[in-house]
C-alpha positions as CSV (number, residue, x, y, z in Angstrom):
1,X,6.2,-2.4,-3.5
2,X,3.8,0.4,-4.2
3,X,4.7,3.4,-6.3
4,X,4.0,6.8,-4.7
5,X,4.7,10.5,-5.5
6,X,6.5,12.9,-3.1
7,X,5.2,16.5,-2.9
8,X,8.1,17.6,-5.2
9,X,6.8,15.3,-7.9
10,X,9.5,12.6,-7.6
11,X,8.2,9.0,-7.6
12,X,9.5,6.4,-5.2
13,X,8.5,2.9,-4.0
14,X,7.6,1.8,-0.5
15,X,7.3,-1.8,0.7
16,X,3.6,-1.9,1.7
17,X,4.3,-4.6,4.3
18,X,5.9,-2.0,6.5
19,X,3.1,0.6,6.4
20,X,1.7,1.1,9.9
21,X,-0.7,3.9,9.3
22,X,-1.9,6.3,6.6
23,X,-3.2,9.7,7.7
24,X,-4.2,13.1,6.2
25,X,-2.9,16.3,7.8
26,X,-4.3,17.5,5.1
27,X,-1.4,16.0,3.1
28,X,-1.3,12.2,3.1
29,X,1.3,11.0,5.5
30,X,2.5,7.4,5.6
31,X,4.1,6.1,8.8
32,X,6.2,3.0,8.6
33,X,6.7,0.4,11.4
34,X,10.2,1.9,11.9
35,X,8.7,5.3,12.6
36,X,9.8,6.8,9.3
37,X,7.3,9.2,7.7
38,X,6.6,10.0,4.1
39,X,4.3,12.8,2.8
40,X,2.8,11.9,-0.6
41,X,0.6,13.5,-3.3
42,X,-1.8,10.5,-3.4
43,X,-5.0,10.7,-1.4
44,X,-5.4,8.4,1.6
45,X,-7.9,6.2,-0.2
46,X,-5.6,5.7,-3.1
47,X,-2.7,4.6,-0.8
48,X,-5.1,2.2,0.9
49,X,-6.2,0.7,-2.5
50,X,-2.6,0.4,-3.7
51,X,-1.7,-1.4,-0.4
52,X,-4.7,-3.8,-0.8
53,X,-3.7,-4.5,-4.4
54,X,-0.1,-5.3,-3.3
55,X,-1.4,-7.6,-0.5
56,X,-3.5,-9.4,-3.1
57,X,-0.5,-9.7,-5.5
58,X,1.7,-11.3,-2.8
59,X,-1.3,-13.3,-1.5
60,X,-1.4,-11.8,2.0
61,X,-5.1,-11.3,1.4
62,X,-6.6,-14.6,0.3
63,X,-9.6,-15.1,-1.9
64,X,-12.2,-16.9,0.2
65,X,-14.1,-17.9,-2.9
66,X,-11.1,-19.7,-4.4
67,X,-11.5,-23.4,-4.4
68,X,-8.7,-26.0,-4.0
69,X,-9.4,-27.1,-7.6
70,X,-8.7,-23.5,-8.9
71,X,-5.2,-23.6,-7.3
72,X,-4.2,-26.7,-9.3
73,X,-5.0,-25.2,-12.7
């Protein structure tokens, strides 16, 4: 889950796996795979970085430099 802020200042969490696209209209709009849209205060680049970090945390993005020996430590 990634923590975001609505335009009214309230924070909420989105499961980043369901993000289909992130656009700026000029406000950042997140569109989920189910068609639901969220407008947030964070800039587009920040949402993308939060999403990448989430993917790394849940190991959707692998580390190609990681060796098999490193996994066993």
